[in-house]
MILO-75846 format. One record per residue: residue in three letters; x, y, z of N, C-alpha, C, O, CB in turn. Coordinates in steps of 0.05 Angstrom, whole numbers, plus 5000, padded with zeros to 4 digits. Glycine has a CB too. Layout:
N
ALAXYZXYZXYZXYZXYZ;...
***
This chain:
419
MET186810802297185310522302187810322318190210292314184210362267;PRO185910202338187810012357189209772334189209792310185609842385;ILE190209582348192309422330190909152351190509162376196609522330;ASP190508962334189408762345191308462344191508312324186808762332;ALA192108432361194808262359193307982348194207842330196808232395;GLY191407932358190607602332190707672310192207562293187507442330;ASP188607902303188207842267192208062257193108122235183408102247;THR192808092274195408192266197507962260199207972242196408372289;ALA196907722278198907452273197507282254198707082246199607252303;TRP194507342243193707152231194607222195195207062177190607112240;LEU194507472195195907562169198107512166198607352147196107782163;LEU200107622181203207502184203607272171205307252153204007432213;LEU201306992183202206692179200806722149202106652129200906422204;CYS198306832145197806892113199906942097200306762081196207112107;THR202007222097203307302088205207032078205106952054203907512103;ALA206506922096208306672096207106492080208406402061208706552123;LEU204306392087202906232066202806282032203706132014200306232074;VAL201306552027202406642001205006581995205306411978202106901998;LEU206606662003209906691990209606391993209606341969212906902010;PHE209406212003209605911997209205801976210205591968208305792009;MET206906001962205205871934207305981923207505821904201705961922;ALA209006141920211306131894213105921890213905881867213206341895;PRO214005771910215705561904213905351893214605181877217505481928;GLY211105351905209105081900208805111877208904891864206305041914;LEU208205401857208705471828210105341809209505241787209605681826;ALA213105381826215405341815215105031806215404961782217805421835;PHE214504841829214504571820211604431803211504211792215004421847;PHE209704621807207604571795207904631762206804481745205604711811;TYR209204831755210004871728213004711718213504681694210205201725;GLY214604631737217104551736216804271723218204181705218304551764;GLY214304131740213403891728212503741709212203501705212603861733;MET212004091691210204021663212304081644211904001621207204201656;VAL213504151647216104231623218103931623218703781641218504581637;ARG218603941597221603781597223203841610223904061618223003761578;SER224303601614227203591633229103811628230103941647229003311626;LYS229503861601232104031592231304321604233204481607232604051556;HIS228904391611227804651619226604721647225104921653225804691602;VAL227504531663225504501689227204731709225904921718225404131705;LEU229604711716231504921726231705151718233005321731233504871724;SER230605211697229705491686227105611695226705851696229505471655;MET225605461700222505511708223105611737222505821748220305211706;LEU224805371747225605471777226305681781225305801800227405381788;ALA228305791764230005971769228306231764229106441774232605921751;GLN226106251749224306491741222406551760221706781761222806441716;ASN221206361780219606381794220506541820219606751829218706151795;PHE223206331830224306461851225706741848225606921865226106281861;ALA227106761822227707091819226207281816227007511816228907161803;VAL223507201813221407381809220907441842220307671849218707231791;ILE221007271857220707411883221507621890220007801900221207311898;ALA224807661887226607801891225408031876224708201892229207691885;VAL225008091853225208331834222708461836222808711834225808251804;VAL220008331840217908471840217608601871216608821876215708301830;SER218808361894219208601920220208781929219608941947219608581936;VAL222908761906224109051909222509331892222909571892227409021898;VAL221009191880219209361859217109431875216209651869218109221832;TRP216109331889213809391907214109551925212509731930213009191920;VAL216509511940217709681963218109961952217410161965220709571975;VAL219009971932220910241919217710451912217310681919223310121878;VAL216010291897214110461886212210401877210610591872214810571871;ALA211010011869209110001862206409961884204009951879209709831844;TYR208109931917205609911930203810211932201410231937206309791958;THR205710391928203710681936202410681912200010741909205311011942;LEU204010621892201410711868199110541863197210581848202510741837;ALA199410281881196810181885195610201912193910031919196709931879;PHE196210351922194510371949195410681966194610741989195410071971;GLY196910811951196611091967194811221957193111141942198811261967;PRO195011461968192511671972192611731939194711741927193112021997;ASP189911741928189211741904189312011895188612191910186911621900;VAL190012061875191312261852189412351830188712571821193812111837;GLY188912141824187512141797184912021789184311891770189112031781;GLY183112131812180212021807179511691802177911591788179212161782;GLY181311591819181511261832182911111805182610871803177811091841;VAL184111231788186511141772188310981785188610741782188011361762;LEU190111181807192911201809193111231837191311371849194311431792;GLY194911131850196111291880198211411879200011351864196711131902;GLY198211641898200111771901203211681912203311441908199111931915;LEU205511761923208011701930208211711959210411651971209811861918;HIS206611761969206311712001207911552013209511592032204011602009;PHE207411321999209111002010210810961995211710731998207610722009;ALA212111091977214311091960216511051980217411231996214611351941;GLY217810691978220010631998219410522022220910472042221310862004;PHE217010472019215410362043215610642067215810592091217210032057;ALA215510792062215111122072213611142097213810912107213311312050;ASN212411272110210311312128209011112133206711092125208811472122;PRO210410882152209810592147207710562169206510342168212610372150;ASN207110702185204610712204201810962200200111052215206010762232;ASP202510982173199511202166198011012162198910782164199111422139;ALA194911072154193010952146193010862125194811012116191411042148;VAL192310732106192210602084189110752074187110672085192410252090;PRO188910942057187011092047184610842040184710642026188111282022;GLY182210992059180110722055179310492072177110382074180810592035;LEU181610422085181310202097181610302128182610522135183309992087;HIS180510112146179710072176181209862180180309632176176610022184;LEU184409902190185409622192186109622222186909822234188009542172;LEU185909322235185909322254189509192259190509162281183309202263;VAL190509152236193009092238194909352225194209572217193208812224;PRO198009222228199209442225199809522194200709352180201509402241;PRO199409762183198909792150201809622135201709482115198810202139;ILE204109662150206609522141206009242136206609112116208809552162;ALA204709152156203708782149201908832127202808762105201508592178;TYR199508932128198108962101199509022077199108862059196109152103;ALA201409242071202509232059204708982039205108952015202909372071;THR205608842063207708592052205808412047206608252030210008442074;PHE203108362054201008242056200408242019200508072001198808422078;GLN199808462020200008541985202308401968202308251949200608891981;MET204408511985206808521960206508191955207308121932210908651971;MET205608001969206107741957204707661940205407461928206307561971;PHE201607831932199907781913201207911891200107871869197307871919;ALA203208051892203908171866206207951860206307881837204808531865;VAL207707861873209307691864209007431860210907291852210807711874;LEU205707291865205307161856203507141827203306941813205107081872;THR202307351824201507411802203207491775202407511752200107581809;THR205807541785207807631761209007341750209707271727210607881773;ALA208907171783210606911772208606751755209606591739211806711798;LEU206106771758204006591731204906631706204306451691200806671727;LEU206106811696206606861669208806711664209006641641206907151662;THR210706631682213206451675211106201659212306051643215406341709;GLY208506151664208005911652207905841621208305641607205905851663;ALA206906171618205506241591208706201568208906101545203906641592;GLY210606311586212706371563215006111575217406161575214206791563;ALA214405931582215705641588217105561565216305541543213705401594;ASP219505531574221505351551223305561524225205531508218805111530;ARG221605771531222806011506224206271517225806371501220206151486;MET223806401541224106611542226706661566227206541587221506701546;ARG228006861552231006921560230207011596228007071606232707241536;PHE232306991605232307041638232507331642230907451656235006891656;SER234307451630235007721630232107901630231408101643236907761604;GLY230607751608228707911591226807911604225408111607228007841564;PHE226207641617224207631631223807721653221407751659223707461632;LEU225807791675226307991695226408281697225908411718228107951703;ALA227008371673226008581665223008631652221608821655227808651650;PHE222608431639219508451637217908431661216008581665218408231620;ALA218508291676217408261704216708521720214708601730219208111720;ALA219508631717219408911734217709091724216009191739222009051737;LEU217809161704215809301682212809251687211009421686216409201651;TRP212709021691209808911690208708951718206809101719209608601681;ALA209408861738208608911764207809221770205909291783210808821781;LEU210109431754209209711760207309791746205609941755211109911759;LEU207309681715204609851701203209691697201809811681204710021676;VAL202209461699200809321696198809261720196509351720202209161687;TYR200009081743199409041768198809261788196709261801201108921776;ALA200109391789199909631812197009841804195609941822203409861810;PRO196409871778194610021774192209951776190310071787194710091756;LEU192409601759189609471766188209411800185909391808189909181751;ALA191009401816190209371842189509631857188009671877192309241854;HIS190609781844189610101859185610101848183710171861192310471835;TRP185710021823183010071808180809891831178509961836183109921770;VAL182109641843179309511852180609371878178609241885177609271828;PHE182609311897183009331914182809571939181909591962184509241907;SER184109751918183309981941180810131939179810201918185310201943;PRO180110161963177310251968176310521954173910581954177010281997;VAL178310671943178310941927179210921904179911131893179811141938;GLY179210651889179510601862177110591848175110481856180610381858;TRP177410711825174310781810172810521810170410541817174610891774;LEU173510311805172010071804171709971827169909811829173009881790;ALA173110031848171909891873169610091887167910011903174509841896;LYS170010351876168310541887164610521871162410581880170210851881;ARG165710401843162710321829161710121842159310181844162610241799;GLY162009881854162009711867162609421853160909251856159809741880;LEU164309391841166009161841167109031864168809131879167909211826;LEU165808731866167108621890169408311876169408111862164008521915;ASP170208411886173308231884175808111910178208151916175208451867;PHE174007971919174807871952178807921950180308101959173707381959;ALA179407681935181907671935183107631904184707451904182607461955;GLY182807711888183907801864182707591839184407441828187307791868;GLY180107591831179407501806180207641781180907531760176707501806;THR180207921785180608131763183708161770185308091753178608451765;VAL184708241792186808421792189308111793191508131780186608681824;VAL188607911805190707671801190007461771191807411754190307451831;GLU187907401770187007191758187207301723188907251707184007101772;ILE184807471719183707511693186907671683187907661660180307711693;ASN187607791700189507941694191807851680192807941660190208041714;ALA192907581699194407431689194307231663196207101654194807341706;GLY192107251656190707071637190607261612191407141592187506971648;ALA190207441609190807651593192707721580192807761556190707801600;SER194907741603196707861598198907481583200507431566197608091632;ALA198407421591199307081587198807141558200607231544197206771603;LEU196307111546195707051515196607391508195207411487191806931506;ALA197507591510199107811501202007701500203407781482198808071519;LEU202907531518205707511524206807301501209007301489206207401558;VAL204907131498204906831483204806941456206106801441202306601491;LEU203607141446203107301425206107371410207207321388201507551436;VAL206607521432209507681417212107441418213907461401210808021439;LEU212207271435214407121440214106971416216206961404214506981467;GLY212006821403211806621386211606361403211506321427214006641367;LYS211706161379211105851387213705771396215605861385210005641361;ARG214105581419215805381415216705221388215305111371215005231431;ARG219205251391219605071359218704771364219104641384223505051346;GLY217504721345216804441338213204461347211604301338219004181358;TRP212404671364209404601373208004741353208504951341208404701403;PRO205204531351204804301371204904091359202903961363202604281385;HIS207103961340206803811323208903541341208503291339207603951293;ASP211103681358212903441371211903421398210503601407216103501373;ALA212403241408211203181437212703311454215203311454211002891446;MET211103451474212303611492210603571518209203741529212503891483;ALA211203301525209603211555211903311580214303311583208902801557;PRO209603381595211003321620212703171639212002951648210303331626;HIS214703291646217403021647216302911680216602681687222103201648;SER215503051691215402901721212303011736212303221749218703031744;LEU210302901734207902961745207902861771205802851784205802871730;PRO209602801777209302771814210503061825209603151846211602471830;LEU212503201811212903481823210503601816209303711835215503651812;THR209503601790206903831791205003671813203903831827205003881755;LEU204403461819202903321840203803481868202003581882203602981841;LEU205903501874206503691903206303911893204704031908209403681918;GLY207104091871206904361874203304471882202604611901208104491843;ALA201304321859198704281862198204281900197004471911197803971844;GLY199004121913198704081930199404351952197604461966199903861930;ILE202304441951202804701961201104951960200605121977204804761950;LEU200104901927198605101920196205191929195505431929198405081901;TRP194304931942192404881951192804971981191005101993191704631944;PHE194004931988195204892018195805222030195305302052198504692016;GLY197105362008197405652005195705831999195806072004198905691989;TRP193705681988190905811981189405962000188506181999189105621973;PHE189405792018188705872049189106132053187206292056190305732071;GLY191206182052192706422059192006652042191406882050195606372058;PHE192206592024191106731997188006862004187607102010190906481969;ASN186506682002183706732007182306872030180907072031182706502006;ALA183406662056182306702083183906922095183007022115182306452101;GLY186607022081187107202098186707492085187607702093189507162109;SER184907422060184007752051182207822071182008062076182507802020;ALA180507612085179007782099180207982123179008112140177207612109;LEU182107952120184308192141183808102164185708212176183508542143;SER182407952186182107882209181407602215180407452198180508042217;ALA181907522244181507232241178907172256178807152280184107052252;GLY177007162240174707162248172407022229173206882210174407422254;ASP169807042231168106902212168106862185167706662172166106982213;LEU168907212176169507162151171506992141171206802126169807362143;ALA173507092152175806842144175006512149175706372130178706902163;ALA174006402167173006132167171606082141172105912124171106092190;GLN169606312143168206232115170306222075170106112054165306522115;ALA171706382086173406432062175106102051175306002029175906712072;LEU176206022078177905882083176205612073177405482056179005932109;VAL174105522080172205242080171205352045171205192026168805212114;SER170805522043169305572007171405531985170905441962168205942000;THR174605622000177305581985177205281976177505221952180005642005;HIS176705092000177204822002174704711990175204491981177904722031;LEU172304781988170904601976170904741939170704571921167804581994;ALA171104931935171505001906174404891894174104841871171205331903;ALA176604851901178704591900176904341891176804271867180204531933;CYS175604211910174803961907172503941883172203741869173903871935;GLY170904171880169804131864170804181839169504171818168104221869;GLY172904241840174204401807175604101798175804031775177204761810;LEU176803911826178103711816175703491805175903341786180003601839;LEU173803501819171603281812170603391780171003251760168503281839;GLY169603611778168303671756170703631734170303491713167003971758;TRP172703721739175303651708175103291701174403151682180003731722;ALA176303251731176002941721174202781715174902561707176702801732;ALA171102871718169802701706169402731687168802531673168302641713;LEU169303031674169003061648171702951627171702921603168303351645;GLU173402921641175802841626175502501620176202371600178702911644;TRP174102411648173402121649171702061624172301911605171702041677;ARG169602201627167702081600169002201570167802131549164002221604;ALA171002361569171402391543173302251537173902281513171602631536;THR174702101549177001991544177701631554179001441546178702201559;GLY175801701575176201371588178501321608179501111615177001141563;HIS178901631615182001551639181301891656180602101645187001531613;ALA181601861679182002101697185102081705185901891719179802111725;THR186802281697189402301692189702501715188102661724190202381663;THR192202441723192302621749193202901744192803051764194302501771;LEU194403021720195203221711192803321705193203551698197103211693;GLY190003261704187803351702186503291727184103321725186603251680;ALA187303221748186503191771187403471786185703611798187702931781;ALA190003531785191403781795190504001775189804221784194903751796;SER190403961751188704231740186404341747185804581751188004201716;GLY184804101750181704201760181904311788180604511795179403941762;ALA183704181806183504331831184804661833184004851847185004141850;ILE186704651815187904971807185305131802184805341815190004991777;ALA183605011781181505221764180205211789180505431801179505131733;GLY178805021803177105161824178205341845176905531853175704961839;LEU180005301851181905551869181905861861181606071874185005481867;VAL182405781833182206071815180006161813180006411815183006071790;ALA177006001808175106081804173406191834171706361837174005871787;ILE174606051852173006191889174906371894174506441917172805971923;THR177806551878178806671893176906991895176107051917181806661885;PRO176407111878174307351869172307281894172307471910172807311833;ALA170307061902168706941910168206881939166006861950169006781897;ALA170506861950171006621978169506851996167806742010175306521991;GLY169507051999168707182016165807352019165207532034170407292017;TYR164307191996162207291992160107101983158007181973162507481976;VAL160606821987158706661975158506471996159806562016159306551947;ASN157206182002156706072020158005812019160105892009154406072022;SER158205602022159405322021158705191996160305121979158505132045;GLY155605171996153805011973154305181944154005051923149905021982;ALA155105451943155305611920157905561913158505561889154705891923;ALA160205501937163005511932163305171915164505201894165005561967;ILE162805011917162304731905161304831872163004801855159404531926;VAL158904941865158504971846160305091828160704991806156705041848;ILE161305311837163705501827166105351816167405421797164805681851;GLY166405071835169004961834168004771806169404691788170104781866;LEU165604751810164604501793164904611763165904491744161204401800;LEU163704881763164104991734166605121729166805261708161905181726;ALA168305111741171205251737172305031728174005061711172805381762;GLY171604711738173204511730172404411700173904291686173004291750;ALA169904471694169304501666169504691647169704651622167404461665;ALA169404881659171005151643173905101633174905091610171405421666;GLY174805061654178005001649178904761624180504781606179204881681;LEU177604591629178404351613177804361585178804221568177204111623;TYR175804551582174504621557176704851535177204841511171304791569;ALA177605081557178705291560181705221551183005371537178305401587;VAL182505001559185604951556186404791522188504751511186604711587;ARG183004701512183604651484183504861459184004841435181904451478;LEU182605121477183305351456185005411438184305481415183505511462;LYS188005391449190305411443191105291421192705381404191405341460;PHE189805051422189804851394188404951372189204991349188604571398;ARG185704991383184005071354184705371346183605481327180305051359;HIS186805501362186405891354189805901351190706121343184706191389;GLY191905661357194905681349196005781356198205801345195705711333;TYR195205971387197006101410198605921425197605721434195406241432;ASP201605971429201905701454203305791474205605851477203605421445;ASP200305761493200805791517201205581532199505431540199305911526;SER204305551537205205271548204305161567204104911566207205241554;LEU203605341592202705081610199705241620199605311643205404971641;ASP197705291603195405361609194905631627193605601648194505141619;VAL195505791623195706061639192706131627190706121641198606321632;VAL192806181607190506331592187806181598185906321605191006351559;GLY187605921595185505801598184205711632181905701640186005591580;VAL187105651648185905601677184905851692182705911703188105481694;HIS187205981689187506231703185006481692182906521705190706331697;GLY185906611668185006681651181306651651179606801661186706551633;VAL181106491642177806361636176706281668174306351671177806001613;CYS177506181685176606031707176806381730175106411746179405681716;GLY178506551727177506831738174806971730173007081744179607031730;VAL174906951707172507001687170306861698168407021701172906881656;VAL169806611707167806471718167506531751165606501766168406171712;GLY169206611754168906661784168306931797167106971818171206571795;THR169507141779168107381776165507441773164307611786168707491761;LEU164607261752162107261753160207251770158507401779161707161743;ALA160906971774159506791797159206971822157506911839161406521806;VAL160607161824159507401853157107481846155307431862161207711861;GLY156507611824153707731819151507501818149207581819153707891792;LEU151907271817150107061815149407001849147207001860151706801797;PHE151906951859151706701889152806881906153706771926153606351890;ALA153307191905153607321928152207321952149907261946153507521923;THR152407361978149807321996150107462019152307462029149007032003;HIS148007582028149507832051149007622081149507702104147008232054;THR147907342074148707252095152307182110153507182132147107042092;VAL152907142087155807182084158107372092160307332103155907182064;ASN157007582083158207862079155608002066154407912046161307882059;PRO154908282084153108452074153408662058151608822053152108532089;ALA156708662044157408782023155208831994154309041985159708632018;GLY154908551987154108501966151608291966151408141985156308421953;ARG149508291944147708171938147008051913145908201897146308281944;GLY147507801905147907761885144907631869142607611879150207611886;LEU145607581848141607551830140007381848137707451853141207341792;PHE141007171857140106921870140007021901139406841916142206641864;ASP140307211911140007361934137807601933137407751952142707481940;GLY136707611913135007791908136308081897135008291894133607801932;GLY138908051894140308381883139808471858140408691849143408411881;GLY137908201842138208391813140708431803142808441816137108681815;LEU140508461774143008491756145508681762147708661751142208581732;HIS144808831777146509131779149709001786151709061773145009381809;LEU149708821810152408671813153508551793155808571786152408481830;LEU151408391783152708231756152808411738153108281718151107981744;GLY152808611732153308811705155908931719157309031702150309091695;GLU157008961741159209081756161708901757164108961752158309141784;GLN160408661764163108451753163608411726165908381717162708161761;ALA161008401708162408401673164208661673166608621670159608461643;LEU163508861676165409051667167809031685170009081674164309331666;GLY168008981707170708961712172608651702175008631708170809001743;VAL170908431685172208301679173108411649175108291641171108071684;ILE172008601632172008681613174708911615176508901599169208761608;VAL174809121638176609341642178809141646180509161628175909561665;ALA179208951666181708791671183408651647185808671644180908571689;ALA181608521631182808371609183708531588185708481575181108191598;SER181908791583182708901558185509091564187309121548180109091545;TYR185309211597188109361609190509151606192609221595187909451646;ALA190208931615191808721620193108641591195508591588190108481633;PHE191408651574192608481551194108681534196008581522190308311533;VAL193408971529194309191508197009241531199209201520191509511501;MET197109301555199609411570201509201559203209281543199309411606;THR201208871569202208681567203908701534206408741533200108481574;VAL203108691521204008671490205708961487207608941472201108661465;LEU205309181498207009441495209909401510211909521503205309701509;ILE209709211532211709181552213009011538215309071530210909101579;ALA212108791531213008521521214408691504216508781511211008271508;TYR213308751477214508861453217909001449220008991437212609081447;ALA216109141474219009351486222009201487224109201474218409451523;VAL220809071510223608861520224608701499227008621498222908621544;GLN222608641478224008421463225608571441227608451433221908191451;LYS225008771432226109021411229209091428231209091413223409371410;THR229609131451231309221464233409001477235508931467230009371481;ILE232408911500235008711516233908371501235108151502234708721566;GLY231708431490231308061484229607981506230108001530234507851487;LEU227307881492225607741511225907461501225607311521222607831511;ARG226207361484226607001475229006951470230507111460225206881450;VAL229606681476232606551467233006461447231106371434233606371480;ALA235506441439236506421410235406121403235305951421240106461407;ASP234806071383234205751372235105561381233805371390234905691349;HIS238705581379239505401388239405401423240305201434241905391374;MET238705571437239005511463236405371470236305211488239705751479;GLU234505431455232105201461231805021458230504871473230305191455;LEU233404921432234004591426235404531439235204291444234904481402;GLN237804671455239804511480238304441508238804251523242604731489;GLY235804691513235204681540236604901551239004941551235804421552;LEU234105101565235205341583236605281603238405431611233405501595;ASP236205061613238204961636241104991636242605131649237904671639;ARG241404821615244804841608245205101594246905251603245904571584;ALA243905171574244705401562245105681573246905831568243405421545;VAL242905741590242805961612243805941636244606131649240506031618;HIS243605741641244305691681247305481687248405421708240705451700;ALA247705401654249805231659249504981683251304961700252105421665;GLU247704831684246304681704244804471695243404501675244704831717;THR244704201709242004021695240903981730242003981752243103631672;ALA238003941718236703871746236603581748235303481767233703981751;TYR238103421728238703111736240203041725239902991701237202921735;GLU242603011741245302871735246202651735246002521756246702931746;HIS247402531711247602231701249702141696250001991677246302171680;GLY252002241716254802231714255802371687258102321680255701941715;GLY254402541672256202731655257302891661258303041644255502821639;GLY257602961690259903151696259103461687260903621681262803041679;PHE256403541685254703771682253403941703252504161700252903691669;GLY253603771730251403811748252304061758254504151753250803591770;SER250104201777250404391798253304441814254504651821248404321817;SER253704171819256304141837258904231825260904241839256803851844;ASN258904311795261404361784261204631783260204741763262004231758;ARG262004761803262305031796264905211795266605191813260605151812;SER265005391775267605531774267005791783264705871780268805531746;PHE269105951796268906201803271606431796271506661803268406171832;
***
């Protein structure tokens, strides 16, 4: 296939935008933890970039997008170590260099893994989490990516539509977050002690970076700089607006206040929900999906208090639940006027697509949950995944990294290095 320079430039730009989401996520999460843990959150997110990128190049990419060797379950080793970089990706007719596509997909793996830092915030061992991240990217993310993103994967061949990761990214992260926190256990003092965000301005900055980077995440998944990318970008923005407004309106009605944390969370909820649908729905449907996600996210974050699982920064509620909303919404709102690949219920397509979307939800959530329990338990029983109680009480910044985010003359800042 010939290489299109414009499409290649677009994909390279979107790759950079998706990578930029990683520090955005670090700030978004970092502002929500207590000040004694903020550097730990930033460190985990930045280290994930390196760990997952290496795992992706060595073997995860080829398991996700290599020639199928198991009936749509797993790819072979043809691309291990980014070998054969000019060979076609099975099932895809790309107008960009295959290695550009591989790197674009690398950033998806990085960001999805980084989402899990929010679930185990304040209590994860740095070394244990990095080991967990490497295993998780290999054993959970890569197979799911093959099933859904690779055209030769079994769910893709059945007709599941997931434009940019409702199942592979969002539901996967949400179900895995639930499994991770069940293995880790609750933070000391939760839910009785106050654990308020230490810097909402930092969280709002992170949310803004995520909103910006999400244009690359969704519009880049069109793999070309054309009409589909433009619609995906517009839908992404409108869904974020709908999510913000939906969350804020319900919060205001319930409490008499519309909080900045609620606004940021609502925007992210809308972005999560539109991720699987961005290239299949029109602008009006994107607003509706965002509104639905804002409402669903607001109520979903309360489930942890009702059921007693300590999902520190609401990965389950915002990413898992809103990912389900968006994935099912494709079965309702997908229209051939945007993308001929699928017609939802409201476009005369009947219930077939909705059924395939529901199957994708069940498969992704079940696989991610079971595998994450096994990986987290194995890491906990070997090198350890949770820090000791005294380290959690002291704060992970000092106890693990020998640094503090905010130095007030105590002589323990990051500038005091010993080599």
